[in-house]
N, C-alpha and C positions, 0 to 999 in steps of 0.2 A: 050233184051230191045231193044223197036222199035226207031228209027228213031226220031218220036216226043216225048217219053219219055225221051230221051237224051238232048234236046234241051230246053225241059225244065230244065230238072236236071243244065244245064249250066248254064240255067238265075238265077234263085236261088244261084245257089256257090257266078256267080258275085253280083249279089245283095249283099250279103254278106261279100263276102271280102272288098267292098269296104264301108260299114256301120260301121266294127268292131267297134270301142266301142263307137262313135259319135250318141247315143242316141237321145241328142235333137234334132240335126237336122233334122232326121228322125220324131222326132214326131212334130218339127213344120211343116216336109211339107205335115206331112198324115195331120195332125186335122186341116185341113180347111172345110167352110163351105160346098161347095160343092161337098166336095169328096165322095160323100155316094150316088151322084141321079143315077137312074139306067143309059145308054148310051140308044139313041135314039131309037137303033133297039128294045127294049125290049119298051123304053114307045110308041111305036109304033103299038104293036103284044098287048096291054095290057093293060087295066085299072090298072094306076096306082094312088095312092093318100095318101095321111100323116094326120097324125095327132100326136098328147102329150099323156105323161101320167108326170104327175107330174116333167117337164119338160125333158124329155126322149122323141127322137120321134121315131117313127116303119113307116114303109110304106106297102100298101096293093100292090097287085097285084094280077088282073085277067085277063083271056082272055077275048079279045072282043068280041064280036056276037057268044056268046055261050051260053044253059041256066043257068040259077046262079048257083052257084057251087056249090056243098053237101060237095064237100070234104073242110075242113081245112087244111092246113100247116103252123106252125113256124117254120121258119125257123131262124135259127142264125149260125151265118156267121165268118167264123176261119180266125186268123190274126195272133199268136202269144199272142195276150193280145195287143197289139200294135199298128195294124193296120187294116187300114179300110173296109169295105167292098171295093168287088175290081166287076171289068166287067167279069172278069172271075167267079162269085159265082152273079151276077146278070144271066148271061147268065144261068144258072144251076136253076136259080129256074125257069125262063121262059118254059125251059124247062121240068123241071116236071109238073110246071100249066099248062101247055097245055096240055102235054101228060094227064093228070092226068082229067082237069075241075078243079081246085082247084082254091082257094082264097089264098095267102101265105102272113102270116104276119110278118115286117122282120124289126125286132127292132135294132134300130142304136144305139148299147150302149155306155155309155164312154172305152174311152181309159185307157190304165194304161200308168204313166210316169215314170220317175223319181221319184218323188215324190207325190207319187199316185197308191194308188194299186185298181183298178176297179169291183174286185172278188164283195165284200160285196152290191153295189147295184145295181151294174148290175142281179145279183141272185133277189133282191128285185126289179126291175124296170123288169124284165122278169114273175115273181110271179104276178105282178100286170095286167102286159098285159095279160097272159094268163085267172086271171079273168074277165078279158072285153071280150075277145074274144070267152069266156066260155059262157059270157051274151049275147051278140050275136045272136049266133048258137047256142042255148041250145040243138036242135034235131041233130046237124051235127057232124057226124065223126071230132073228132082233131086228128091232128099228128102232133108230135116234130120232127125236124132234126134237125142235128149239124156237123160239120164240123170240126177237131179238136180243138180249145182251144173252140169251137164252140159247142160242142160234149161232153166239158164239163160243161157246160153251158148245153144243154138240158136235161142230164140225172140229173142233180141236180135240175133243175127244176120240172124234173117230181119226184123228191123226194120226193119235198116240194109239192107239189100239194099233194100226199097222207097223207102225215102229216096233210095240213089245211084242209081236209078234200072232196077237192075240189073233184069233176067229172075227172076220170083217162083221159089223154090223147089211143085212140086207142093204136097207134103204137109208139114207140121212136128210131129213125130211127137216127145210132152213126156213123158216116163215119171219120175214123182214130185220134177216139176221146180222148183227153189229160185225162184219167181216177186216176193219181195216180201222186202225187206231191215230193211222195217217190223215193229218186236218191239210188239204192240198186245195186247188182253191178250186175245183171244182163241189168240194164236201162244202164250202162255203157258200159256192150259190143257190147249193140244196137247199138251206137254212132260210130260200124266199121263200122257197113253195112249202115247207115246209108243215102241215095242216094242224099235228098235234100238240109237240114240244120246242120250246121257245130255244134259241141258242146258247142260253146263258146257262139254262136248265143243262143240255147234253154238254156242254161242255166242262162244266163244274164234274159229274160225273163220269165224265170221261177220264179227267185229271186227277180224279179220287182213284179210278181204280187203275189209272197207268202207276202213278205212283213213282216217275222219274226211271219209269225202265224204258228201253229201247222200243219203239212203236210201233216200230214192224218186226219184233220175236213171234216167233209164231204160236208163242204161248199167249199172245197177248192179240196180234190181228195174224188170222189164220191165213187169210189172203195172200200171205206170206209162204206157205207149209205147201206141205206133199201133199196132194190130195187125189194120186194114182193107186188105184186100186184099193180105197175105202171103203166102197159100197154105192149105190146108184144113190146123187148126188137131185138133190128135188127141191129148188129155187120158187121161192111166193114171194111181191113183190108190188107197192105200189109207188103209179109216179109219181105221185104227192110229197112224198115223205125225203128229210133226208137221204139213207141211206142207198136209195133207187140207184146210185152211179155208181156205186161202190159194188155193189150185186151187178149189175151190166158190167161192169171190165170185171166181175170175177168171172161170170159164161164166157164174155170171150177170151178169158186167160182160159179157162176147160177148155172151151171146143178150139182156140191154138195147140193146145197140147192133146187132142184126143181123147177126153174122157169125157164117157155119156156121164149126161144130166137131163134135167128138167127144166125149166124155167116158163114160169105163167106170171103177167104183170094185169095189173088194173088199175083201168083208169081212175079217175075222179073219187078217189077210199082212200085212209089214209095207214098211218104205219101200226102195223100187227095187225089187221083188218082180220083176217082170219079168227079170230081169238072172240069174236063179238058176234055171237051165231045170230042175232037179230037182223043182222044184215043181211040181204042179199045176197049179196058178194061174196061173205064167208058160208051161206050155206052153201051155192054152186062151187067156192074152193076146197072146204070139206069135203064133197062129195068127191071131189080128185086125189084129196088126201086119202080117205077110207077105204079108194079101186087100189092106191099103190100100197097099201098096207096087205090090201086082202088079196093083191095080184100076185100071183105060183111066179116062184124064181122060176128065170131063165137059164 
């Protein structure tokens, strides 16, 4: 594992050791009005604007000085359901939109707290956002991408799009996605490999999000939903992360049901590695992601 990877690992572990059970203090810190604003470097290179749907905000990001984008990206950030979009996410979005000349729609979805699960409200918000984006871009290709918890929402969104008879996205790009809220033996074993999160942190966040709902409900665990004809699915996962076994299981399920998809597995990196642009593995993976977005529809 590279020096950069080890540094990121140590930062995450230190953060979680300080967090402990004090989720109230975390939520007070991260639920601040300006915490989702992109850094200056992103605003300087791109045209950034914001709008609202039913009281919830989304931002758009598109490169300055280029021809009007023909590619559309809905990017759903991760953060264990309790963390707001970060600078790392914005830098990743900036990289993707400039490399592909795309316009990105970035939902600022509600965050979960001790007494509130954002899952159903976020699902509804994302579906409404997709309807608006599809209306604005009737002739353009739409791609959906999400990392970690955002990957969970992204796959659910693709399934809901089909259920509501809407124009399907071209690609559904999932980076280290949360696919299954059912904690089984393989998931417990995976905690021994996990390089980023502690078992206690993940289980607590998951319990808050599930909020006594059925863990096999596809609106929480999209691995149990219908993935036929929802757009081309692309999976990216690391061998050292806790979600590795569920992503591999999902890939096998897609293969069994003859659903076309791609999967990229990386050794010796950690959960959500593609968004950390200073990693060699992330640079390589993002070249693949950009090719996927730029590719012509077959």
